[in-house]
N, C-alpha and C positions, 0 to 999 in steps of 0.2 A: 215509143220512148216515153219514159216517165218524166214528168216535169218536177221541178223542185217542190212545188206545192203538193203534187201527188205523193212524193216521198215523205214530206213532212206530215201529211195526213195519215199515211201508213204507219209512221213512227208513233204518232199519237194513238192510233187504234191499237197498236201492239202494247204500248204502255198502259192503256186502260184495260186491255185484256189481261196483262200481267197482274194488275191490281185485283181483278176478279179471281184469278188463280190463287193469289195469296190469301185473300179474304175467305175464299171457299175452304181452304185448309184450316185457317184459324177458327172459322165458324163450324167446321166439320160438316160442310154441305158437300157430300161426296159426289152427288150427281152433277152439280155445277162444276166441281173440280174435274171430274172425268170428261165433261164436255169441252174442256180446254185442250184436249188431245185429239189428233187424227186417229182414225180407227187402227192404223198400222204403225203407231208410234213406237219408237225405241227409246227407252228411258233407263238411265243408270243413276241412282241416287247415291249419296255418300254412304260409305259403310259405317256401321256402328263403331264406337271407340274400341280400338284394339283389333279391328278387322282390317284386312288389306284391300278388299274389293267390295264394291256395292253390287247388289243383285241387279241383273238386267231384265227389264220387262219389255215385252214385244207387242202388246196390243192395249188398246184403251180398256177393254173388258178386264184384262189381267190387272191393270193398274187399279181399276175401280174395286176389284175384289181385294187387292193387296193392302191399300193404304189404311182403311179403317182398322184392320188388325194390327198393322205396324204401329199405329198411333194409339192403340188401346192403352189407357192409363197414362197417356202423355199429352200435355197441353203444349202446343207449338205456337210460338210468336215468330213471324218471319218478316224481315225487312229487306227489300231489294232497292238498289239505287244505282246511280251512275251507269245507265245502260249504254252500251256501245252497239247501236242498232245499224245494220246495213240492209238496205232494201235491194234485193237481188233481181227483182222483177215485179210485175203487177200482182203476182200470187206467191212469191217466195221471199223470205227474209231470214236473217240470222241475227243473234244478239248474244252478248255476254252481260250479265247483271252481277254487280257486287252483292253479296249475300251475307246477312247475319241471321242465324236461326237459333232461337233459344227454346230448348225443350225442358219442360218441368215434368218430372216423373212422380206419379202418385205412390209408387211402390218400387221395391228393388233396391240394389245397393247404391244407385246414383240418385241424387236429388235433382240435379240439373246439368245440362250440357249446353254450351253455347258454341256454335260453329261459326267460323268466318271463312268465306270462300266465294265461289262463283257458280252461277247457273250458265251453262253454255247451251244455247238452244237454236234450233232451226224451226221455221214456221212455214205453213202453207195456208193460203186463203181458199176456203171452200166455196162451193157453188152457192152457198147461202150468204156469202160475203163476209164471213167471220174468219178471223185468223185463229189457227190452232197450232199447238206444238207438234211438230213432226219428229223431232229428236231432242232429247234433253240429257245432259250429263252434268252432274254436280261434282265440283272439286272443292277441297278445303285446304287451307294452309295453316289453320290454327283451330284448336278446340280447347275450351276451358271446361273442366269437369269438377263438379262439387259432389262429394259423397254425402251420405246420410248424417255422418258425424260433423259435417261442415268443412272437412279438409278439401282443399282445392289443388288442382294440378293444371298446368298449362302445357299443352302439346303443340309445338310448332313444327311443321313439316315443309320447310322451304324447298327441299329436294323434290317433293311431290309437286309443289307449286311450279317450280322451274321445269320439271319434266313434262307437265301437262300444259304449260303455257304455249300459246300459239306464237309463231314467229312474227 
């Protein structure tokens, strides 16, 4: 049985790990980012503006190959906060993180998009003692879009937020 101190230590390790994840994306360190996932991870990121579903990735190698191309010409700034972390065992946990992701595009019709939503994740602690993401799903309830001419639009999807919310 895990003690309160064990659980607090695991929460701290997961929060530090999540910082490494965010920093790796912002610094475009794809190998560090890929190492944040289990080999058999399942990950669904937010769809692009106008799309209804995000692409599902099923392995660490697939994610490592995908993200550099997905962020080509895009600078990402990600902020996560207010984690709701639940330690399920000595090697399993889950968490929801509030998310703000700002994407600045170097070309194309959009200049920037700011997403507001959540990361929903499960974690496994490996034999090496490190936590990694076993599953990830991003949801959003709002995105602010600015086009090249400086026109902005706000898209709020409370139906999506309520439909994907956990009871």
